[in-house]
N, C-alpha and C positions, 0 to 999 in steps of 0.2 A: 128448542122452541118450535111448536108446530108451524109448518110452512104455510098453512092457510091464512095465517096472520100477516103474510107478506114480509116476514123478517125471521131470520135464524141467527141466534147470537153465535153458534158455532160457524155458520156461513160467512160471518163478518171477518174471520180471521184472515182468509185469503184476500178479501177486499182491503183490509187494513194494510197488509204487507205490500200489496200492489201500489196503493197510494204512497206508502212509505218510500218505496223504491224509486218513484218518480218525482217526489216532492222537491229534491234538491235542484232539479234542472231549472236553470236561470237564476238561481240564488246567488247573491254576492258573496256569501260565506264560502261557497266552493271555489270562488276566484281568489279570495284572499288567504286560504288556508290549505295546508296539506294534511291529509288523513293519516293518522298513526293508529294501527291497531295495538292497543295497549295489552300487556300480559300480566300486569301487576297493578297494585293500589296506586303506586306513584312511579312515574317514568322520570328518568334522569337523561338529559340531553347534553353530551359533551361535544357534539359535532357541529355545533351552530357557527363555528368560526368559518373563515374562507378556506376553500380547497387550496393546496399548494399550487402557486403559479409555475408555469414552465420556465425553466432557467437554462443558460448554457452549460453544457456538461463540462465541468472543470473539476478535476481531482475526484471524480466519481460521484455517486449519488449523495444527496443531502436530505434524508427522509425527515418529514415533519410529523409529529404525533398530534393527537387531539388537544383541543384547548384545555387549560387548566380549569377555567370556569365551567360550571355545569348548571343548566337550568332544570328545575324539578317542577312537575305539574301532577297534581293529585286528582285522580278520578273521583267525582262525586255522584251519588246515586239519586235518581229522579224517578217520580211516578206520576201517572194520571189515570183515574178510574171513573167510569160512568156506572151509576147505580141507579136502578129503575124497578118499578113494580112489575111483576109478571103479568098482572092484569092489564097494564098499560098497552100491551100488545093486542090483547083481546079488544080493547077500546079503540084500536086503529092508530095508535101512536108509533107503530113500528118504523114508518119512514122518517119521523122526527128524531127518533133514537138513532136510526142509522146515520142520519146527517151529523149527529154529535159525534159519533165514533169516527166518521170520515174527518171531521174537523181534528179530532184528536190525533189522527194519523198524520195530517199535514203539519200539525204543531210539533209532534215528535220528530218528524223528518226534516223540516225546514225551519219553521219559526223558533223551535228551541235552540237549534244550532245558532241562528241569527241573534237570538236573545243572549246566549253566552258569549258569542263574539262581540256583541255590542257592549256587554259589561266589561270585557277586556279592553276594548277601544276607549271606553269612557274612563277607565281607571288607568289609562296608559301614561298619564302624567305623573302617577304616583307609584304604580306597581313595577317591580323590578323585572327586567328581562335578563338574558344570559350574561351580559357583561357587568352586572351588579348595579346598574342605575336604572331609573325608569324608563320605560320603553320609548316615550316621546321625551326627549332630553335635550338640554342646550350643551351638554358636554359628555358625549359618549367616549369612554377611554380610548386613547390611541395606543400606538405600538412604537416599537423603534423604528418603523418605516412610514407612520402616519400620525399626524396630530390629532387631538380630540376633535370630534365632529358633532354636528347638530342635526336633529330631525324635529326640532321644536322650533318653528320659524316665526319670526316677526318681520316688520318693515326694515329692520337692521340687515337682514339676510335677503329679503325680497322686497325691494322698494315699492312694488305695486301693491303690496298689502296695505299701504297707507292710501286710504280712500276718503271721499268727502264725508260719509257717514258710516261708522264702523259696523253698526247693526243692520244697515240697509245699503249695501254696495249696489251699483247699477249692474245689469248683466255684462256690460262691457268692461267695468272695473273688475268683476268676478272673473271673466275670461283672462284678462291680462294677469291677474293674480295666479290663477291656475298655471298659466305658461310659465310664470316666474318660478313657481314651485317645482315645476317639472324640470326646468333648467337647473335649478339648485340640486335636484335629485341626480342629475347627470354628473354632478362633480363629486358625489360620494365616493370614497375610496375603500377598498377592502383592507384588512389588517396587514395585507402584503404591500400596501401603498399603491395599488393599481386601481384605476377606474372600474366600477363593477356594474354600472347601469347604462353603459354606452349603447347596449343593443335594445334598451327598453323602448317598446313602441305601444304598449297597451297599459292604460292607466284607469283606475277608479277614483272618482271624487265623491266623498261621502259628507253629505251636509245635514244639519238639523232642520226641523220643520221650518224654523224661522227663516232660513236662507234658501228655502226651496225655490221661490219665485226668480231671484236673480240667477240662481244656478242653472235653471232651465229656460232662461229668457232667450231672446232671438240672437244674442251674440254668443251664447253658449251652446253652439252645435258644431258638428263636424262638416257641415256643408256651407257653401257660400250662400249668403243672404241675397236672394235675387233683387230685393228692394235697394239695398245699399252697396252691394258688391263686396268682394272678399277683403277689401282693404279696411272695412269696418268690423270684420268678423275674424279676429286673431286666431281663433281655434281652427277655422276653416283652412287658413294658410298653412298652419302646422300639419293638418291632416293630409293636404295635397302634397306638400313639399317634402314631408318626412314620413308620411304613412302613419301618423300618430292617430290612435283611437282612445277616445275618452268616454266612459260610462259614468253617468251620474246617478247616484243613489241617495234617496232621502231616508234617514233613519230616525223614526220617531222616538226611539229610546234615548237619544242624545239630547241633553238639555243645553247644549251650547247656544250662544247668542252671536258671538262674533268669531267663532272658530269653524274650521272645516279640516278635513283630512284628504290627503293624496296618496294612493297606494299604487305600486307597480304590480301588475297582475300577470305578466308573461315570463317572470323569473322562474327558474326550476325550484328554487326555494320560495317560501312564501312568508308574508309578515306574521301570519298566525299559524298555530298549531291546533288541529282539531283531533283531539285524543278520544278514542272510542274503546272502552274495555270489552264490551260485548254488544252484539246487535240488540236493537229494541225487541224486548220479550213481551209477548202477549200472554195474558192468563184470563181465565173466564170462571165465573160461577153461574152456571145456566141450568138448562132443563135436566131435572133429575138430581141436581145437586143437594147436599145437605142444607146449604145456604138457602136455597129456594124452598126446601121443605120447611125450614124453621122460621123464615121471615116472609116467604111469598115475594121474594125480590130476586133479581139477577144483577150481576157485575160483569163488565168488561174492562180490563185494566192493561196498562203496559208499563214497563220501567226499563231504565237505562243506566249505565254507568259511563260517565263521559265528562269532558271538560274542554275549554278552549283557553290556550295560552299564547305565549309570544315566541315568534320565530325570528325572522331577519328584520331588525328595526331599520336596516339600511334600505328596505323596500316600503317604507311608510313615513309619512309626515304629518304633522299637526301644525296648522297655520292660523295666525290670529290677525284679523283686520284691526287696524287702528286709524286714528285721525290726529293729525298735529297741525 
């Protein structure tokens, strides 16, 4: 498309990829997932159990194979396309079209991954993970070394989840509940029967819009409240004494009213799998194309084959406020 219109559909390719490359910076999905470059329609994961623990050398080595369970995740194909009249450029609408393509790049790189991740989190109470039960579950199967374990928490496991008003906890109540959930996470054991989150120091708390205010209230910060002091700010004490870091994310895709989620973010394995079959592909029907000749229009589109699924449930919790 002639450059005198201040816009070139071909020139947008480089800008699209530049935005795509940087869009994930600061996104919560990159903290909660590890990226797998997929080579086929469906990937099968048999390595999601714990690595063998060190043991005293007695009677030679005792090698352990991969788990019998396998988690499968299918890649799904997605696309987005902007279609506009060639004459729109002559009419001075090039900058507006450019913004739409820029927004499309941001969505393909960050928002779409967060959309897919949010879907996995929202369905976590029903969709199965690698051990054959829902990702958020009250009875993940144990082994000969550990009993069944929970990552679907209520006041029975974390007493501080019992609050005055379940749908409207105070900031202080929210802070106490989060600390209780983190404490419960420290007790989770691997299938080898050993604590697996003892080194955890970085966490992400995800809340729906309805719980945003108490989640970011004055008690829910990592620094001492100068007005009240550290004694009234339980998360500040955890930050100072243990180096705990807590990031709060509000997720508009979640329709929870009394639930929130806590994730460990500094583990080598992650709660979610971000599976990518191929990089986002850009295609265009622009200046000189048959499409432009036949219709007087241009198109700029992208497509991808990807999905988000479940990794380590041991690094994730869903908690429910209640009142009794």
